[in-house]
N, C-alpha and C positions, 0 to 999 in steps of 0.2 A: 445390526442390533444396537450399536452405539447410538445411531441416529434415533432409533425408536426409544431408547432409554432417555435421550435428551428431550425428546418430545414429551414423554410422560412426566419427566421431572419438571419441565417448564409448566405444564398444566398444573402440577401440584403447587409450584412456587407462585405462579400468577394467581391461582385461586386463593391462596393465602394472603397475598399482597393486595389484590384487588385494585390495580392501577386504573386511572381514568383513561390513559392512552399508553400504548406500547410502541416504541421506536425500534425497528429491526434493521439489520444491516447485512450486506453481502449475500451471495446467492443461496448457499445451503442454510446458513444460520437464519437468514431472512425468511426462507421458505418454512423451516421448522417453527420459527417463532410465530409467523402468521397463521400456520395451521393450529398451533396451540391457542392463539387468540380467537380463531374462528370457533374452536371447540367450546370456549368459555364465553363467546359473544362479546369479546373485548375489541374496541377499535384499535387498529394498528396502522402505522405508516411504515414505509420501506425505502431505504436508500441502497441501491444496488452497488454503488462504487464501480460502475462499469458493467453493462448488461452482459450476463453469461450467454445470451443468445446472439451475440455479435460475431465479429470475424476472427476472434482470437482462438476459437475452438474449431475442430473439424466439422464439416457440415452435419454429419449424423449426430454428433454430440450436441451441437448448437440446436438442432431440431428437437432433441429430447428436452433440453433446457427451455426451449420456447413453449413446449406443451406444459411444462411444470410452471413456468412463469404466468401463462394465461390462466391456469387454474388458481394460482395464488392471488392473482390480481382481483379475483372476486371477493377475497377476504380483506382487501386493502383499502383504507380510506384515501390515502394519498401516496404517491411515489415521488421521491425527491431525486431529481437528475442534477448532476454537477455541471452540465453544459447543455446548450441547445442541441448539439449533435447527438447526445445520449437520448434526449427526449424524442428527437426525430427518428432515431433508430428504433426505439420502442414502439413508436407509431407505425413505422414502415413494416415492422415484424408483427404488428397487431398483438402486442403483448399486454396492452392496457388501453383504457379509454383516454381520450384527450383530456377530459376533465379531471382525471386522476393525476396527471403528470405536471409537476411543478419544477421549474429550474431555480436552483439556489446556487449561485456561483461561489467558488472558494474565495476566501479573503484572509488576510493576515494582518497582524498588528504592525505598526511601524517599529523600527529598531534603532538603538542608540548608535551614534556615529562610530564609536570604537568597535562595534561589531560588524561594520561593513568591510567590504573587500579591500585588500591591499595587494594589487596585482604584481607589484615589484618584489614581493617577499620571496625568499628561497629557503628551503626547497618548497616546491609546490606540494601542498598537503591535500590529499584526497580522503574523504571519509564516507563510509557507507553505514547507514543506520537502518537496520531492518531485522526481521526474524531470520535466523540462519537455517532455513529449510526450504524445500520446494514450495512455490515455483521460483523463489529467488535463486540466483545463479552466481554465487561468489567465485566458484572455481574458474568460470570463464573470465571474470574480471581480473583475477590474480594472474591467470595465464597471459592475458593481453598485456597487462602492465609488465610482466616479466620479460616481454619481448622488446621493451623500450631501451635496452642496453644501458648506456652511461648517463642517461638523463637523470637529473636530480629530483627525486620526488619521494613522498611518503604516503602510505596508505594506512588508514585506521579503520578497523571494522568494529562496529558497535552493535550488540544485540545478543540474543541467545537462541537456542534451538538445537536441532539434531545434527546440523552440518559440522564437520570437523575440519579445521584448517590444515594445510600441508605444513610440514615442519620448517623452521627457519633454515635448517641445513639445505632443504630442497630449494628454498628461495635463493640461497647464496649460489647454489650450483647453476641456477639460471642466470646469474649475474644481476639479480634484482637488488635495487637499493631500498626496497620497501621496509617499513617497520610496522609490524602488526601489533595492535593494542586492542584487547578485547575487554570492554566494559560489560559485565553480565548483570546489569541492573537496570530496571526501568527508570526513565527520567534522565538517564545519562546523556541521551542523544541530543537534547537541546543545548546542554552545557558544552558538550564536545563540539557540536555543530557550529557554535558561535566562534570557534577558533579555526575553522576549516576554510580552504580556498575553493575546493571543488566538492560538491556533494555527489556521490555516486548513487543517484536516485534509487535507490536505496542508498545513498550517502548523504551527508549533511553539509551545511554552510559555514566559522572562522577559517574554513579551508578555502583553497583557490577554486575548486571545481567539484561537481557532483557527477558521479558516473553510475548509470543504472545497469543492473544486471538482473533480469527477471524474464521468465517466459510468459508472464501474464501481468501487465501493469498498466494502470491508468495514471493520470496526472494527479499526484497526491499533494497535500498541503505542504509537505517538506520541500518539494521543488519550488513552489511559489515563494516560500520563506527565503530560500536561497537567492532567488532572483531579486527579492526586495533588498537583500544584503549586498547585491552586486556580485554574487558568486556565479560561477558557471554550473550548468546542470546538463548531464548527459544521460 
């Protein structure tokens, strides 16, 4: 019912706004957005950010996504793929016509020297910048770091969402040296990331490394920005 309400609201908003072109993103939002555009005969483009018909879902689920993607492709002027692999995957699965698929590689701005990595700094700082709910997996990241014993490191978590962190007391009982800092505001990630050594993909870059914790994740722009700064990405 929520998806139906979203579809009807999009029709109302788009009809009022009357755009020349609509850019849609991700699997479900992209499908609903393109369906609304088709209803209003508006041209739409689509960026999947990782095809939902790929290998990250069980075969049955991927098959259902494939059927839905093929239907929505008929309503789509162009599909933006972030790499050649994604384009080839969509061709192999017959999700769209070759003429619809366009590869636009991720790119990042250059960064100032003072924001680049300092590998000799201590403690190693790890930062995760992401929404705090599924499919992200903060709990596994914290559990793994809690097993590192006496190594000197710091973990900063940046974002908001429904996930609730364990208490600092629980961390101390595991012998963890982590410090958890939660910025619950948008835009904090780039500023915090400039001070990290590791970005925990969902983590960011003035930190020494980044460590990813997610059950469904493509290569995002944050990881590329970390590499440009000389940060580690995991």
